[in-house]
N, C-alpha and C positions, 0 to 999 in steps of 0.2 A: 444582609443588614438589609433596614427596612426603607420605605422611599417617604416622605414624610410631605405630606399633603396637609394644605392650607385652603376651610374650610370657607373661609372668605374668599377665593378664587371660585367656587365652585358655585356660590350663593346667586341669584337670581339677584340681578341689579336694579332696584329702582328707578321705572324712569322721573324724570322731574315732570310733577305736577303745573300748567300752567293757563292764565283764562286766554278763550282764544277773541279774535280780534270781535264778535258779535258778541260776545260776553261784556267784553270791557266798555264795547260801546252801550248795552245796556247799565252797565252798573254806571257809569258815568253820566249817561241821561238822568237815571234816576237823583245822582247826587247834587250836577250839577240844577237841578229844579231846586231842591232843597237849600242850594247855596244862595241862588239868588233870592229867599226866602229871610233867608240869616239863618237857617236852622244849623246848617253845618258849614263849619268852618276848613274841615282838615281832613283829608285819607291818607292812608300808605296800605301799598301792597306788600306782604311777605310771602316767604317763599319757604314754604318745609318740605323736608323728604318726600311723604305724602299728599302733600295738601297747599291749597294756597289759600291765601286770607286776604280778602280786600276790608281795611277797615275803618271805619268811621270815626269823624271824631267832631265834638262841639266846641273845642278849644283844642288848641296845641296838645299840652300839657298837661291832658287829660287822659284817662280811658278812653276806650272807642265807647261807644254808643251803641253801634252794631257791628257785628263782623258775616259777611257774606263768604262762607268759606265753599271751595272745592275738593274733594278728595279724590284719592286716586282710585282709580275701577279696580272693583274686583277687593278691597277692605272688608267689607262686612259691616257697612255703614248700615244706616235706616237709608240712606241716599245718595246719590250721587252730591249734589250740596244742599246745606244748612245754613239756616241765620242763626248768630247767637248776640244774646245781650247780656254779658258779661259771662257771669256761667251759666246760663239757662241758655236752652235751645228753644228757641220760637217756634220753627218751625224747618222741615226735609222734607227733599224730593229729590225725583228724577232730571228735573228740567230747573234750570235758572228763572224762569218767567216764573215756575210756581214758588219759590222760595222769594221771589220778591215782590209778589202778590203778597202774602201772608208780612211781608215787612211793610208793606203801605198798610197797613189793617193797625199795627202796631204805633202808626206815624200817626200823628191829630191831624184833624182836616183841613186842608188850606183854606186860608182865607177869603174869598174874594179880593182880586187889586182894584181898584178907585183911579180909575185912570185918571179922571179930571183934577186930583189930587197932586199930580206931577205935568201938569201943562203950565 
């Protein structure tokens, strides 16, 4: 009699992908500056089997303006990180700082704040 082997039992389990604390600090720092300017209002962090996504929203009930994605190592993509705007890939890179700089180039320039106005 033959022994039944399930392939599922022998497949390599994919390790979950997370943002590290320094990566989250970078993302939330950029996010908080744009919130203070009134440009962004909400964010979401989604975890999938081979990637984690930080999505940025202008309004809570809309689609995300941008998404920063961290892929699992060795998944054969162009880089470990990507910035997406809808289905369009704006930037890819091997470090989070690279793709965040590319995202900054796609954002409108910050207007100088008139401090006297708030006194």
